[in-house]
C-alpha positions in Angstrom: -5.4 9.3 60.0 -5.3 6.1 62.0 -2.0 4.3 62.2 -3.5 0.8 62.9 -5.5 -1.8 61.0 -8.1 -4.4 61.7 -7.0 -8.0 61.5 -9.6 -10.7 60.9 -12.5 -8.4 61.4 -14.7 -10.1 58.8 -14.0 -13.5 60.3 -15.0 -12.7 63.9 -18.0 -14.9 65.0 -21.1 -12.8 65.3 -23.7 -15.2 66.7 -23.6 -13.6 70.2 -23.6 -10.0 68.9 -19.8 -9.7 68.9 -18.9 -6.4 67.2 -15.2 -6.3 67.5 -12.0 -7.0 65.6 -10.3 -10.4 66.0 -7.1 -8.3 66.2 -5.6 -4.9 65.6 -2.1 -4.3 64.3 -0.5 -1.1 65.5 3.0 -0.8 64.0 4.9 -3.9 65.0 2.4 -4.8 67.7 -0.7 -7.0 67.3 -3.4 -7.2 69.9 -5.6 -10.3 69.6 -9.1 -10.2 71.2 -10.1 -13.0 73.5 -10.2 -16.0 71.1 -12.1 -19.3 71.7 -13.3 -22.4 70.0 -16.3 -20.7 68.5 -17.8 -21.9 65.2 -20.8 -20.9 63.1 -23.5 -19.0 64.9 -21.2 -18.1 67.8 -21.3 -21.6 69.3 -18.8 -24.1 70.4 -18.7 -26.9 67.8 -20.5 -30.0 69.2 -17.3 -32.2 68.9 -15.5 -29.7 71.3 -18.1 -29.4 74.0 -16.5 -30.6 77.2 -13.1 -31.0 75.7 -10.6 -28.6 77.3 -7.6 -29.9 75.3 -9.6 -29.7 72.0 -10.8 -26.2 72.8 -7.2 -25.1 73.7 -5.9 -26.4 70.3 -8.7 -24.7 68.4 -8.1 -21.5 70.3 -4.3 -21.5 69.7 -4.9 -22.3 66.0 -7.3 -19.4 65.8 -4.8 -17.0 67.4 -2.2 -18.3 64.9 -4.6 -17.7 62.0 -5.1 -14.1 63.2 -1.4 -13.4 63.7 -0.6 -14.9 60.2 -3.1 -12.6 58.7 -1.2 -9.8 60.4 2.2 -11.0 59.0 3.4 -13.1 61.9 2.5 -16.3 63.7 1.7 -17.7 67.1 5.4 -17.8 68.0 5.5 -14.0 67.7 3.3 -13.8 70.8 5.0 -12.2 73.7 2.1 -12.1 76.2 -1.0 -14.3 76.6 -3.8 -14.4 79.1 -5.7 -17.7 79.4 -9.1 -17.6 81.0 -10.6 -20.9 82.4 -13.9 -21.3 84.2 -12.5 -23.9 86.5 -9.0 -24.4 87.9 -9.3 -28.1 87.3 -9.0 -27.4 83.6 -5.4 -26.0 84.0 -3.5 -29.3 83.5 -5.3 -30.2 80.2 -4.9 -26.6 78.9 -1.2 -26.5 79.9 -0.4 -29.9 78.4 -1.6 -28.6 75.0 0.2 -25.3 75.6 3.4 -27.2 76.0 2.8 -28.9 72.6 2.7 -25.5 70.9 5.5 -23.9 72.9 8.2 -26.5 73.3 11.2 -24.2 74.1 11.1 -20.8 75.8 7.4 -20.0 75.7 6.0 -16.5 75.9 4.8 -14.8 79.1 1.4 -16.0 80.2 -1.1 -15.4 82.9 -3.9 -17.9 83.7 -7.0 -16.7 85.4 -10.1 -18.5 86.6 -13.1 -16.5 85.2 -16.6 -17.0 84.2 -16.8 -17.1 80.4 -19.6 -15.6 78.3 -20.7 -18.8 76.6 -21.5 -21.8 78.9 -19.8 -24.4 76.7 -16.6 -22.3 76.4 -13.9 -23.9 78.5 -10.9 -21.8 77.3 -10.5 -18.2 76.1 -7.1 -16.7 75.3 -6.0 -13.2 74.3 -2.6 -12.3 73.1 -0.1 -9.5 72.3 2.4 -10.1 69.6 5.5 -8.2 68.4 6.3 -8.6 64.7 9.5 -7.9 62.9 9.7 -4.9 60.7 
């Protein structure tokens, strides 16, 4: 018997052949797969193409949606990893990050990495710890 559950599995974009859970809850921990501003058909919505700040907001909102489905929220996140294709995008991403995490933000690593969809400018994964 497994002691974990899928979170948001049916809402995960499938346009690029993604076959994964948006998140998995194991006890009090929730592991969120790399989230991004992906809409219908596995594509970045036209209004967010080229918009680092907009994609960061959409991505953090998506992580919050997944964590709420698991019984928590974005502010239960204890570790995030942000992936950016260019270091020049850091300031725009970080400015939005600071809107969401005003006081005592979680731990975070930010890495320059090639992303799987060319229009994706931000991808974030997360680990959250929920109350009993």
